[in-house]
SEROTOR-751937 format. One line per field, with one value per residue (C-alpha): residue in one letter; residue number from 1; chain; x, y, z. Coordinates in Angstrom, 1 decimal. Example, Ala and Ser with C-alpha at 12.3 -4.5 7.8 and 13.67 -1.06 7.14 Angstrom:
BEGIN
r	A, S .
k	1, 2 .
c	A, A .
u	12.3, 13.7 .
v	-4.5, -1.1 .
w	7.8, 7.1 .
//
This chain:
BEGIN
r	M, S, R, T, I, R, I, L, G, G, L, A, I, L, L, L, V, S, G, P, A, V, S, Q, T, P, M, A, K, P, M, T, T, P, M, P, A, E, T, T, P, M, P, M, A, P, A, E, A, A, P, M, A, P, A, S, P, A, D, G, H, T, V, H, V, T, A, P, H, V, V, N, G, K, V, M, G, P, Y, H, H, Y, C, K, V, L, S, P, E, P, V, I, E, C, L, C, Y, L, S, N, D, P, N, A, R, L, E, Q, V, E, Y, I, L, A, K, S, I, T, R, S, G, A, V, P, L, A, N, W, N, K, N, W, H, D, H, K, Q, E, I, A, T, G, R, V, Q, V, L, D, M, P, P, D, K, A, K, E, V, A, D, L, V, S, T, T, D, G, I, I, F, H, L, W, P, R, D, A, K, V, P, S, G, N, V, I, I, A, Q, S, V, G, H, V, N, L, N, S, A, D, F, K, K, G, A, M, E, K, P, P, A, A, P, P, S, R .
k	1, 2, 3, 4, 5, 6, 7, 8, 9, 10, 11, 12, 13, 14, 15, 16, 17, 18, 19, 20, 21, 22, 23, 24, 25, 26, 27, 28, 29, 30, 31, 32, 33, 34, 35, 36, 37, 38, 39, 40, 41, 42, 43, 44, 45, 46, 47, 48, 49, 50, 51, 52, 53, 54, 55, 56, 57, 58, 59, 60, 61, 62, 63, 64, 65, 66, 67, 68, 69, 70, 71, 72, 73, 74, 75, 76, 77, 78, 79, 80, 81, 82, 83, 84, 85, 86, 87, 88, 89, 90, 91, 92, 93, 94, 95, 96, 97, 98, 99, 100, 101, 102, 103, 104, 105, 106, 107, 108, 109, 110, 111, 112, 113, 114, 115, 116, 117, 118, 119, 120, 121, 122, 123, 124, 125, 126, 127, 128, 129, 130, 131, 132, 133, 134, 135, 136, 137, 138, 139, 140, 141, 142, 143, 144, 145, 146, 147, 148, 149, 150, 151, 152, 153, 154, 155, 156, 157, 158, 159, 160, 161, 162, 163, 164, 165, 166, 167, 168, 169, 170, 171, 172, 173, 174, 175, 176, 177, 178, 179, 180, 181, 182, 183, 184, 185, 186, 187, 188, 189, 190, 191, 192, 193, 194, 195, 196, 197, 198, 199, 200, 201, 202, 203, 204, 205, 206, 207, 208, 209, 210, 211, 212, 213, 214 .
c	A, A, A, A, A, A, A, A, A, A, A, A, A, A, A, A, A, A, A, A, A, A, A, A, A, A, A, A, A, A, A, A, A, A, A, A, A, A, A, A, A, A, A, A, A, A, A, A, A, A, A, A, A, A, A, A, A, A, A, A, A, A, A, A, A, A, A, A, A, A, A, A, A, A, A, A, A, A, A, A, A, A, A, A, A, A, A, A, A, A, A, A, A, A, A, A, A, A, A, A, A, A, A, A, A, A, A, A, A, A, A, A, A, A, A, A, A, A, A, A, A, A, A, A, A, A, A, A, A, A, A, A, A, A, A, A, A, A, A, A, A, A, A, A, A, A, A, A, A, A, A, A, A, A, A, A, A, A, A, A, A, A, A, A, A, A, A, A, A, A, A, A, A, A, A, A, A, A, A, A, A, A, A, A, A, A, A, A, A, A, A, A, A, A, A, A, A, A, A, A, A, A, A, A, A, A, A, A, A, A, A, A, A, A .
u	10.1, 8.8, 9.6, 5.9, 5.5, 8.7, 7.3, 3.7, 4.2, 7.4, 7.3, 4.0, 5.3, 7.2, 8.2, 8.9, 11.0, 11.2, 12.9, 11.0, 11.2, 13.3, 11.6, 13.5, 12.9, 14.4, 17.5, 16.8, 18.3, 21.4, 20.7, 21.8, 21.7, 24.7, 23.8, 25.2, 28.2, 26.4, 22.8, 21.3, 19.1, 15.5, 14.8, 12.9, 9.9, 10.2, 8.4, 5.4, 5.3, 2.2, 0.2, 0.6, -2.6, -2.8, -2.4, -5.6, -6.7, -7.3, -3.6, -1.4, -3.7, -1.0, -0.4, -2.2, -3.5, -6.1, -8.1, -11.6, -14.2, -17.3, -20.4, -23.7, -22.2, -21.0, -17.4, -16.9, -14.0, -11.1, -11.3, -8.6, -7.5, -5.7, -4.3, -2.8, -1.0, -2.6, -0.2, 2.7, 1.3, 0.1, -3.4, -4.2, -7.3, -8.1, -10.5, -11.8, -13.0, -14.1, -11.5, -8.6, -10.5, -10.2, -14.0, -14.6, -17.1, -16.0, -17.8, -16.0, -13.8, -11.5, -9.8, -6.6, -5.4, -2.5, -3.5, -1.9, -4.8, -7.8, -6.9, -6.1, -9.6, -10.8, -12.7, -14.6, -13.9, -17.5, -17.5, -14.1, -15.3, -18.4, -16.9, -13.1, -10.5, -6.9, -4.6, -2.0, -4.6, -5.9, -2.4, -1.6, -4.4, -2.5, -5.5, -3.9, -1.6, 0.5, 0.9, 3.0, 6.3, 9.2, 8.7, 11.0, 9.2, 5.8, 6.9, 7.8, 4.3, 2.7, 4.8, 3.8, 0.1, 0.1, 0.4, -2.9, -6.7, -9.2, -12.8, -14.6, -17.6, -19.6, -21.3, -22.8, -24.3, -23.0, -26.3, -28.0, -28.5, -28.1, -26.8, -29.6, -28.2, -27.7, -24.0, -22.9, -19.9, -18.0, -15.5, -12.2, -12.4, -11.6, -12.2, -11.6, -13.1, -10.6, -10.8, -9.8, -6.2, -5.4, -7.1, -4.9, -1.8, -2.3, -2.1, 1.6, 2.4, 4.7, 5.8, 8.9, 12.3, 13.6, 15.9, 19.6, 20.5, 22.1 .
v	5.0, 6.9, 5.9, 5.5, 2.9, 1.2, 0.8, -0.1, -2.0, -4.0, -4.6, -6.5, -9.4, -12.0, -14.9, -18.4, -20.3, -24.0, -26.5, -29.3, -32.7, -35.3, -38.6, -41.9, -45.0, -48.5, -49.3, -51.3, -54.7, -54.9, -55.2, -58.4, -56.9, -54.7, -51.0, -49.1, -46.9, -43.7, -42.7, -39.8, -37.8, -37.2, -33.5, -31.7, -29.7, -26.0, -25.4, -23.2, -20.2, -19.9, -16.9, -13.9, -12.3, -8.6, -6.2, -4.9, -2.5, -5.5, -6.2, -4.9, -5.0, -6.7, -4.6, -6.6, -4.6, -5.4, -3.0, -2.9, -0.3, 1.2, 0.5, 2.1, 2.7, -0.9, -2.1, -4.8, -6.7, -6.5, -6.2, -7.5, -4.6, -5.4, -2.1, -0.7, 2.6, 4.7, 7.7, 8.8, 11.6, 8.9, 8.0, 4.4, 2.2, -0.8, -3.7, -4.7, -8.2, -9.8, -12.6, -13.6, -16.6, -16.7, -16.6, -13.9, -11.3, -7.7, -5.6, -2.3, 0.0, 2.4, 5.3, 6.7, 10.1, 12.3, 15.0, 17.5, 16.7, 16.3, 19.3, 21.8, 22.8, 19.5, 18.4, 20.9, 20.5, 19.5, 16.9, 15.6, 15.2, 13.3, 11.0, 10.9, 9.8, 10.5, 7.5, 8.9, 8.8, 5.4, 3.8, 5.2, 3.1, -0.1, -1.5, -1.4, -4.3, -4.4, -8.1, -10.3, -8.3, -7.9, -5.6, -2.8, -2.7, -2.8, 0.2, 2.1, 1.4, 2.5, 5.7, 6.6, 5.8, 8.0, 11.0, 10.2, 10.4, 7.7, 7.3, 3.9, 3.0, 0.0, -1.6, -4.9, -5.4, -8.7, -10.2, -9.2, -11.7, -8.9, -5.4, -2.9, -0.1, 2.0, 2.9, 3.5, 5.6, 3.6, 5.1, 4.2, 3.1, 6.0, 8.7, 12.2, 15.3, 18.1, 21.8, 24.2, 24.7, 21.0, 20.3, 22.8, 21.7, 18.2, 19.5, 20.2, 16.6, 14.9, 11.3, 10.5, 10.6, 7.4, 5.4, 5.2, 2.5, -0.6 .
w	-10.9, -7.9, -4.4, -3.7, -6.4, -5.3, -1.8, -2.5, -5.8, -5.3, -1.6, -1.6, -3.8, -1.8, -4.1, -2.9, -5.5, -5.3, -7.6, -9.3, -7.6, -9.3, -9.6, -9.2, -11.4, -10.9, -13.0, -16.1, -16.6, -18.8, -22.5, -24.2, -27.7, -28.5, -29.0, -31.9, -31.2, -32.2, -32.4, -34.1, -31.7, -32.7, -33.6, -30.8, -31.7, -30.5, -27.3, -27.6, -25.3, -23.2, -24.3, -22.0, -20.7, -21.5, -18.6, -17.0, -14.3, -12.1, -11.9, -9.1, -6.0, -4.0, -0.9, 1.8, 4.8, 7.5, 9.5, 11.1, 9.9, 11.4, 9.3, 10.4, 13.8, 14.3, 14.2, 11.6, 10.2, 10.2, 6.5, 4.2, 1.9, -1.3, -2.5, -5.7, -6.3, -9.1, -9.0, -6.8, -4.7, -3.6, -4.9, -3.9, -4.3, -2.1, -2.6, 0.8, 1.6, 4.9, 4.6, 2.4, 1.0, -2.8, -3.1, -0.6, -1.7, -2.4, 0.2, 0.2, -1.8, -0.1, -1.9, -0.3, -1.3, -0.2, 2.3, 0.0, -2.4, -0.1, 2.2, -0.5, -1.5, -3.0, 0.1, 2.4, 6.1, 7.0, 4.3, 5.4, 9.1, 8.0, 5.3, 5.5, 8.0, 8.8, 8.4, 10.7, 13.5, 12.5, 12.3, 15.7, 17.2, 16.3, 14.4, 11.0, 10.1, 6.9, 6.0, 3.7, 3.9, 6.3, 9.3, 8.0, 4.6, 6.4, 8.4, 5.2, 3.8, 7.1, 7.2, 3.7, 4.2, 7.3, 5.0, 3.4, 4.0, 3.2, 2.3, 2.4, 0.2, 1.7, -1.3, -0.2, 3.3, 4.8, 5.5, 2.3, -0.6, -3.2, -3.1, -2.3, -4.3, -1.2, -0.7, 2.9, 3.8, 6.4, 8.8, 10.6, 14.2, 16.5, 13.8, 15.1, 13.6, 12.8, 13.3, 10.5, 11.8, 12.0, 8.7, 6.9, 8.8, 7.4, 3.8, 4.4, 5.2, 2.7, 2.1, 4.2, 2.6, 1.0, 3.3, 2.2, -0.3, 1.2 .
//
């Protein structure tokens, strides 16, 4: 298993295990009729296992991050990102909601790709400056928060994501009753255009080395 998937897959699930409560009942009055010395236990029917739902592409969006975005020139959010690793370069997808309410509406999708992919001929510089953003620059502003995990693990996630670029598709305007069909490319807050030298330099960035095992 790659280090990327260990960080962004396993770190986001924090389980709280609690034992079942034991109920107390009043003690019964002593029986006046003598009980037989031995009784034969009733056979127990085998427990039926609950059916397992098949795995689906919707599974695994468990890395929880918040960050504001710029939509049509206006800062909105912060949006709650629920992210999943698709491949170890990394390539990541995030479902973005305005809140963490279970019935919150999906408003945006963000794709996060390693700079070694986006800056090696896949994305022209002019297109990148218009539509993409550098996560190292965004994280440095302090606006990105990795939630639901210990601080050291959150830092590992942030350090990994800082080697990536992102592009945000805004799908459903907040005040609209229905989607219009017009997709807006949102931006990170504080996005900075790059020159050719800095753009190419970013292509050399690699994920940080794995920390030593404890």
